[in-house]
NULUMKE-674669 format. One record per residue (C-alpha): residue in three letters; residue number from 0; y, x, z. Coordinates in Angstrom, 3 decimals. Example, Ala and Ser with C-alpha at 12.3 -4.5 7.8 and 13.67 -1.06 7.14 Angstrom:
residues 2
REC    r    k         Y         X         Z
REC  ala    0    -4.500    12.300     7.800
REC  ser    1    -1.060    13.670     7.140
***
This chain:
residues 352
REC    r    k         Y         X         Z
REC  met    0  -136.719    35.866   104.827
REC  thr    1  -136.773    37.295   108.312
REC  arg    2  -135.237    40.496   109.423
REC  ser    3  -137.974    42.673   110.874
REC  arg    4  -135.724    45.374   112.197
REC  thr    5  -132.332    45.818   113.766
REC  ala    6  -130.192    48.922   113.821
REC  ser    7  -127.785    50.138   116.406
REC  ala    8  -124.423    51.490   115.385
REC  thr    9  -125.368    54.712   117.196
REC  his   10  -128.284    55.314   114.802
REC  ala   11  -127.888    54.723   111.103
REC  ala   12  -131.060    53.198   109.705
REC  ser   13  -131.519    52.411   105.947
REC  gly   14  -131.510    48.937   104.506
REC  leu   15  -129.397    46.097   103.289
REC  leu   16  -126.824    44.288   105.398
REC  val   17  -126.069    40.860   103.928
REC  val   18  -122.810    39.495   105.360
REC  asp   19  -120.628    36.403   105.014
REC  lys   20  -117.278    37.874   104.106
REC  pro   21  -114.303    36.226   105.832
REC  ala   22  -111.189    35.148   103.898
REC  gly   23  -108.394    37.775   103.783
REC  trp   24  -110.672    40.789   103.746
REC  thr   25  -111.050    42.877   100.664
REC  ser   26  -114.560    44.113    99.832
REC  his   27  -113.227    47.621   100.553
REC  asp   28  -112.111    46.507   104.028
REC  val   29  -115.637    45.202   104.764
REC  val   30  -117.272    48.459   103.621
REC  ala   31  -114.778    50.497   105.712
REC  arg   32  -115.506    48.506   108.841
REC  ala   33  -119.215    48.493   108.164
REC  arg   34  -119.207    52.298   108.060
REC  arg   35  -117.932    52.200   111.632
REC  leu   36  -120.410    49.571   112.655
REC  cys   37  -123.346    51.394   111.159
REC  gly   38  -122.312    54.889   112.200
REC  thr   39  -122.439    56.305   108.677
REC  arg   40  -120.206    56.767   105.640
REC  arg   41  -123.104    55.954   103.347
REC  val   42  -122.287    52.267   102.858
REC  gly   43  -121.568    50.455    99.569
REC  his   44  -121.552    46.964    98.215
REC  ala   45  -123.274    45.137    95.277
REC  gly   46  -120.265    43.296    93.852
REC  thr   47  -116.633    42.744    94.793
REC  leu   48  -115.346    39.545    96.263
REC  asp   49  -111.579    38.795    96.023
REC  pro   50  -109.720    38.679    99.328
REC  met   51  -109.272    34.918    98.951
REC  ala   52  -113.056    34.425    98.553
REC  thr   53  -115.636    34.088   101.296
REC  gly   54  -119.413    34.289   101.289
REC  val   55  -122.320    36.592   100.418
REC  leu   56  -121.528    40.291   100.198
REC  val   57  -124.557    42.637   100.027
REC  leu   58  -124.041    46.007   101.617
REC  gly   59  -126.341    48.981   101.245
REC  val   60  -126.678    51.347   104.227
REC  glu   61  -127.911    54.978   103.950
REC  arg   62  -130.775    54.957   101.460
REC  gly   63  -130.113    51.230   100.943
REC  thr   64  -127.194    52.233    98.710
REC  lys   65  -129.810    53.267    96.139
REC  leu   66  -130.980    49.652    95.886
REC  leu   67  -127.523    48.307    95.062
REC  thr   68  -127.902    49.419    91.437
REC  phe   69  -130.566    46.777    91.073
REC  leu   70  -128.479    44.014    92.637
REC  val   71  -125.178    44.489    90.781
REC  gly   72  -126.567    42.918    87.617
REC  cys   73  -128.144    39.850    89.322
REC  asp   74  -127.044    36.291    88.827
REC  lys   75  -124.771    34.829    91.423
REC  ser   76  -123.920    31.321    92.718
REC  tyr   77  -120.603    29.933    93.904
REC  arg   78  -118.991    26.868    95.309
REC  ala   79  -115.386    26.535    94.187
REC  thr   80  -112.402    24.195    94.007
REC  ile   81  -110.470    24.048    90.711
REC  arg   82  -106.953    22.611    90.660
REC  leu   83  -106.153    20.929    87.313
REC  gly   84  -102.479    20.545    86.404
REC  gln   85  -101.152    24.035    87.179
REC  asp   86  -101.635    27.545    85.781
REC  thr   87  -101.010    30.726    87.838
REC  val   88  -100.593    34.344    86.769
REC  thr   89  -103.786    35.336    88.534
REC  asp   90  -105.874    32.213    87.627
REC  asp   91  -106.227    31.594    91.389
REC  ala   92  -104.146    30.429    94.371
REC  glu   93  -102.907    33.928    95.202
REC  gly   94  -100.690    34.137    92.094
REC  asp   95   -97.352    32.514    91.244
REC  val   96   -97.454    29.221    89.304
REC  val   97   -96.428    29.845    85.690
REC  thr   98   -96.814    26.277    84.265
REC  ala   99   -96.933    23.017    86.159
REC  thr  100   -97.871    20.237    83.686
REC  gly  101   -99.438    17.995    86.369
REC  val  102  -101.900    15.236    85.588
REC  thr  103  -100.117    12.012    84.435
REC  asp  104  -103.331     9.987    83.869
REC  pro  105  -106.188    11.072    86.274
REC  asp  106  -108.452     8.415    84.954
REC  asp  107  -108.295     9.709    81.381
REC  leu  108  -108.789    13.225    82.662
REC  leu  109  -111.884    12.379    84.650
REC  val  110  -113.366    10.665    81.538
REC  ala  111  -112.892    13.875    79.538
REC  leu  112  -113.941    16.256    82.337
REC  pro  113  -117.786    16.189    81.979
REC  gly  114  -117.625    17.006    78.278
REC  arg  115  -115.218    19.971    78.843
REC  val  116  -117.528    21.263    81.679
REC  ala  117  -120.533    21.008    79.319
REC  ala  118  -118.695    23.102    76.726
REC  leu  119  -118.294    25.881    79.333
REC  thr  120  -122.006    25.786    80.287
REC  gly  121  -124.675    28.041    78.739
REC  asp  122  -124.099    31.237    76.787
REC  ile  123  -120.385    31.497    76.206
REC  glu  124  -117.759    34.092    75.294
REC  gln  125  -115.319    34.480    78.192
REC  val  126  -112.002    36.332    78.286
REC  pro  127  -111.772    37.895    81.775
REC  ser  128  -108.813    37.187    83.950
REC  ser  129  -105.989    39.614    83.093
REC  val  130  -105.663    40.322    86.860
REC  ser  131  -109.101    41.971    87.021
REC  ala  132  -110.478    45.473    87.692
REC  ile  133  -111.347    45.984    84.033
REC  lys  134  -109.776    49.220    82.739
REC  val  135  -107.451    49.224    79.739
REC  asp  136  -106.883    52.744    78.406
REC  gly  137  -107.929    54.140    81.807
REC  val  138  -105.743    51.837    83.871
REC  arg  139  -106.937    48.759    85.825
REC  ser  140  -105.844    45.528    84.162
REC  tyr  141  -104.358    44.189    87.384
REC  thr  142  -102.227    47.351    87.697
REC  arg  143  -100.824    46.779    84.213
REC  val  144  -100.023    43.131    85.036
REC  arg  145   -98.192    44.090    88.157
REC  gln  146   -96.173    46.608    86.103
REC  gly  147   -95.076    43.813    83.818
REC  asp  148   -97.295    44.752    80.872
REC  ala  149   -98.779    42.108    78.674
REC  val  150  -102.593    42.469    78.863
REC  glu  151  -105.017    41.006    76.386
REC  leu  152  -108.700    41.507    77.238
REC  ala  153  -111.509    41.060    74.792
REC  ala  154  -113.968    38.223    75.248
REC  arg  155  -117.442    39.120    76.497
REC  pro  156  -120.735    37.217    76.526
REC  val  157  -121.634    35.643    79.875
REC  thr  158  -124.045    32.853    80.889
REC  val  159  -123.132    29.882    82.976
REC  ser  160  -126.588    28.414    83.749
REC  arg  161  -125.295    25.653    86.021
REC  phe  162  -121.877    24.017    86.252
REC  asp  163  -122.137    20.945    88.487
REC  leu  164  -119.267    18.638    89.332
REC  leu  165  -119.453    17.609    93.020
REC  ala  166  -116.264    15.724    93.758
REC  thr  167  -112.758    15.046    92.440
REC  arg  168  -109.539    13.826    94.056
REC  thr  169  -105.930    13.373    93.118
REC  val  170  -103.516    15.427    95.182
REC  thr  171   -99.787    15.579    95.368
REC  thr  172   -98.377    19.146    95.800
REC  pro  173   -95.425    19.831    98.188
REC  asp  174   -93.004    19.686    95.256
REC  gly  175   -94.289    16.215    94.298
REC  leu  176   -96.520    17.134    91.376
REC  ala  177   -99.686    15.097    90.851
REC  val  178  -102.756    17.293    90.239
REC  val  179  -106.539    16.864    90.391
REC  asp  180  -108.784    19.038    92.529
REC  val  181  -112.354    19.400    91.353
REC  asp  182  -115.203    20.725    93.628
REC  val  183  -117.903    22.482    91.641
REC  glu  184  -121.012    24.566    92.038
REC  val  185  -121.952    27.217    89.440
REC  asp  186  -124.761    29.733    88.786
REC  val  187  -123.422    32.553    86.566
REC  ser  188  -124.564    35.858    85.169
REC  ser  189  -123.070    39.077    86.458
REC  gly  190  -119.615    39.727    85.052
REC  thr  191  -118.601    36.040    84.945
REC  tyr  192  -115.138    35.292    86.356
REC  val  193  -115.144    31.895    88.062
REC  arg  194  -111.393    31.848    88.078
REC  ala  195  -111.564    32.289    84.234
REC  leu  196  -113.755    29.239    84.207
REC  ala  197  -111.036    27.329    86.102
REC  arg  198  -108.374    28.605    83.667
REC  asp  199  -110.414    27.681    80.606
REC  leu  200  -111.330    24.239    81.930
REC  gly  201  -107.631    23.494    82.527
REC  ala  202  -106.783    24.721    79.050
REC  ala  203  -109.435    22.595    77.431
REC  leu  204  -108.105    19.491    79.193
REC  gly  205  -104.533    20.404    78.166
REC  val  206  -103.092    20.543    81.747
REC  gly  207  -103.786    24.087    82.950
REC  gly  208  -106.003    25.086    85.821
REC  his  209  -106.586    27.612    88.545
REC  leu  210  -108.952    28.328    91.437
REC  thr  211  -107.918    27.307    94.927
REC  ala  212  -111.111    28.101    96.833
REC  leu  213  -114.163    30.225    96.186
REC  arg  214  -117.286    30.830    98.175
REC  arg  215  -120.201    32.926    96.989
REC  thr  216  -123.482    31.369    98.090
REC  arg  217  -125.994    33.764    96.521
REC  val  218  -126.413    37.195    95.116
REC  gly  219  -129.767    37.566    93.377
REC  arg  220  -132.176    36.116    95.930
REC  phe  221  -130.036    36.784    98.964
REC  gly  222  -128.199    33.606   100.096
REC  leu  223  -125.912    32.347   102.837
REC  asp  224  -128.976    31.615   104.996
REC  gln  225  -129.538    35.352   105.247
REC  ala  226  -125.890    36.357   105.633
REC  ala  227  -124.598    37.472   109.030
REC  asp  228  -121.122    36.299   110.114
REC  phe  229  -119.184    39.599   109.528
REC  ala  230  -116.337    38.542   111.731
REC  ala  231  -118.818    37.938   114.560
REC  leu  232  -120.424    41.393   113.987
REC  val  233  -117.015    43.033   114.264
REC  ala  234  -116.102    41.026   117.370
REC  ala  235  -119.412    41.968   119.028
REC  gln  236  -118.516    45.659   118.817
REC  thr  237  -116.908    46.457   122.178
REC  ala  238  -116.229    50.114   121.587
REC  pro  239  -112.665    51.348   122.166
REC  ala  240  -110.142    50.251   119.513
REC  asp  241  -109.827    53.863   118.424
REC  gly  242  -113.182    54.644   116.892
REC  asp  243  -112.768    58.336   117.725
REC  ala  244  -111.925    57.790   121.382
REC  asp  245  -114.217    59.140   124.013
REC  pro  246  -115.898    56.159   125.775
REC  ala  247  -115.803    58.174   128.991
REC  thr  248  -112.015    58.114   128.979
REC  ala  249  -111.497    54.591   127.501
REC  thr  250  -109.506    52.182   129.611
REC  ala  251  -111.372    49.123   128.404
REC  pro  252  -114.979    48.478   129.437
REC  val  253  -117.513    49.667   126.913
REC  thr  254  -121.013    48.208   126.438
REC  ala  255  -123.834    49.208   124.200
REC  pro  256  -123.261    48.520   120.486
REC  ser  257  -124.793    45.229   119.295
REC  pro  258  -127.767    45.517   116.949
REC  leu  259  -127.054    44.999   113.228
REC  pro  260  -129.404    42.704   111.184
REC  leu  261  -130.487    45.248   108.629
REC  ile  262  -133.101    44.110   106.092
REC  pro  263  -135.482    47.077   105.743
REC  leu  264  -135.844    48.775   102.367
REC  ala  265  -139.325    47.502   101.559
REC  glu  266  -138.534    43.923   102.574
REC  ala  267  -135.303    43.908   100.519
REC  ala  268  -136.965    45.383    97.520
REC  arg  269  -139.919    42.986    97.667
REC  ala  270  -137.536    40.001    97.886
REC  gln  271  -135.620    40.966    94.724
REC  leu  272  -138.011    42.917    92.465
REC  pro  273  -141.523    42.612    91.076
REC  val  274  -143.921    44.751    93.117
REC  his  275  -146.405    47.466    92.244
REC  glu  276  -148.869    48.010    95.047
REC  leu  277  -149.721    51.768    94.897
REC  thr  278  -152.790    53.549    96.049
REC  glu  279  -152.306    56.427    98.361
REC  ala  280  -152.958    58.842    95.523
REC  glu  281  -150.407    57.137    93.267
REC  ala  282  -147.772    57.253    96.065
REC  val  283  -148.340    60.988    96.371
REC  arg  284  -148.054    61.454    92.620
REC  ile  285  -144.787    59.567    92.416
REC  gly  286  -143.457    61.524    95.424
REC  his  287  -144.132    64.699    93.422
REC  gly  288  -142.256    63.359    90.433
REC  gln  289  -145.383    62.462    88.419
REC  arg  290  -146.041    59.273    86.487
REC  val  291  -148.636    56.598    87.157
REC  pro  292  -150.104    53.790    84.986
REC  ser  293  -147.718    50.768    84.816
REC  ala  294  -148.855    47.624    86.567
REC  his  295  -146.567    45.245    84.692
REC  his  296  -146.222    46.660    81.174
REC  gly  297  -146.165    43.835    78.752
REC  ala  298  -145.592    41.098    81.325
REC  pro  299  -143.127    38.423    80.255
REC  gly  300  -141.147    38.591    83.420
REC  asp  301  -141.415    38.560    87.222
REC  pro  302  -145.086    37.747    87.854
REC  gly  303  -144.197    35.924    91.044
REC  asp  304  -141.686    33.435    89.683
REC  pro  305  -139.958    34.434    86.509
REC  gly  306  -137.708    31.359    86.448
REC  ala  307  -136.529    31.604    90.050
REC  pro  308  -132.807    31.810    90.753
REC  gly  309  -131.717    35.370    90.959
REC  ala  310  -134.490    36.834    88.823
REC  leu  311  -133.461    40.003    87.076
REC  arg  312  -132.113    39.636    83.558
REC  ala  313  -134.103    42.311    81.863
REC  ser  314  -136.011    42.662    78.652
REC  gly  315  -138.945    44.176    80.512
REC  met  316  -140.132    45.493    83.819
REC  asp  317  -137.395    48.100    84.087
REC  ala  318  -137.024    47.746    87.864
REC  val  319  -140.253    47.435    89.829
REC  ala  320  -140.591    48.145    93.576
REC  ala  321  -143.427    50.584    94.225
REC  leu  322  -144.872    50.197    97.707
REC  asp  323  -147.537    52.425    99.357
REC  pro  324  -150.533    51.106   101.286
REC  ala  325  -148.484    51.280   104.507
REC  gly  326  -145.840    48.943   102.944
REC  arg  327  -143.208    51.589   102.566
REC  leu  328  -140.894    51.578    99.568
REC  val  329  -141.754    54.786    97.609
REC  ala  330  -139.663    54.241    94.500
REC  val  331  -138.189    51.826    91.980
REC  leu  332  -140.105    52.237    88.700
REC  asp  333  -139.382    51.628    85.061
REC  glu  334  -142.561    49.968    83.784
REC  thr  335  -141.362    49.099    80.330
REC  gly  336  -143.950    51.550    78.958
REC  pro  337  -147.661    51.997    79.635
REC  thr  338  -146.841    54.702    82.267
REC  ala  339  -144.365    54.117    84.937
REC  lys  340  -141.466    56.496    85.589
REC  ala  341  -139.391    56.563    88.716
REC  arg  342  -135.742    55.514    88.453
REC  val  343  -135.099    56.142    92.167
REC  val  344  -137.402    57.809    94.693
REC  phe  345  -137.195    56.822    98.369
REC  glu  346  -140.188    58.635    99.758
REC  thr  347  -140.894    62.168    98.516
REC  ala  348  -144.324    63.654    99.040
REC  pro  349  -144.793    66.642   101.422
REC  pro  350  -145.265    70.052    99.733
REC  arg  351  -148.773    70.739    98.652
***
């Protein structure tokens, strides 16, 4: 996909900003800085990445925030490294080690590894990591863990459609423990915790496991090839350090803000959703809050490529991009019935 429009930080356009999140940044940090870069507070994201993780983070800007609803539930892809031989309290490298069994016979472990991976592939029941944002009696699970509470979360159904082993290597930790690092690639449904996969793989092998590296490579149909280097975007902004400072009185040189690679609304929606090409009359009717005949009612899935990675997991056409003859995104429609109803309207019709 090519970006057909750029936006300056001095003028907030609408669209999606797909970025490659650096390590050490929270998703909230990225949103906060993106608000400054885009010159608007209307910025949100389509799925949290832990501070340790890097990779694809999809941001919605201005009216683009309305599209995020239809991206949150999309499948995602990751590259990760799992360390077998140690458990941590957080199931990743940011937590303290709680058990250190080590791997006494790497050859035996490697023989058993493919079978244990296969058992964690497909439709499974997964217990989320206790250090997660899931609420327990109104309190985030990670908050309860930090308070010293014992947290037991219920298993939930998730789908691991791909769990590929890429490489393995035996490593000795600084304290002399022999462990095995496993590089993997996974495609998972929304709500799947990759660090829980690492934990469960280690448990199945009897040695414990946790995640030491995580990189998200895809959200829906937006991949790393479309992601802008967020650190580079930040560095390119040469405005004064104090965002509220008057450039006229700034001591450092100030140049014009760099353009941001926003993906326009229509292009973003067409990439992710099935499309209903509207007539001019239908576009006006939808803009006035009226219904139009469904174009996809009864279709088995995305008419373009229902099996493509990132296709929506939906029982019907409950999210269809409606474009007018000029190519503008008018609305996202629910076409599960014979007449389409708008879920979100982007272009309202002028008063009659």
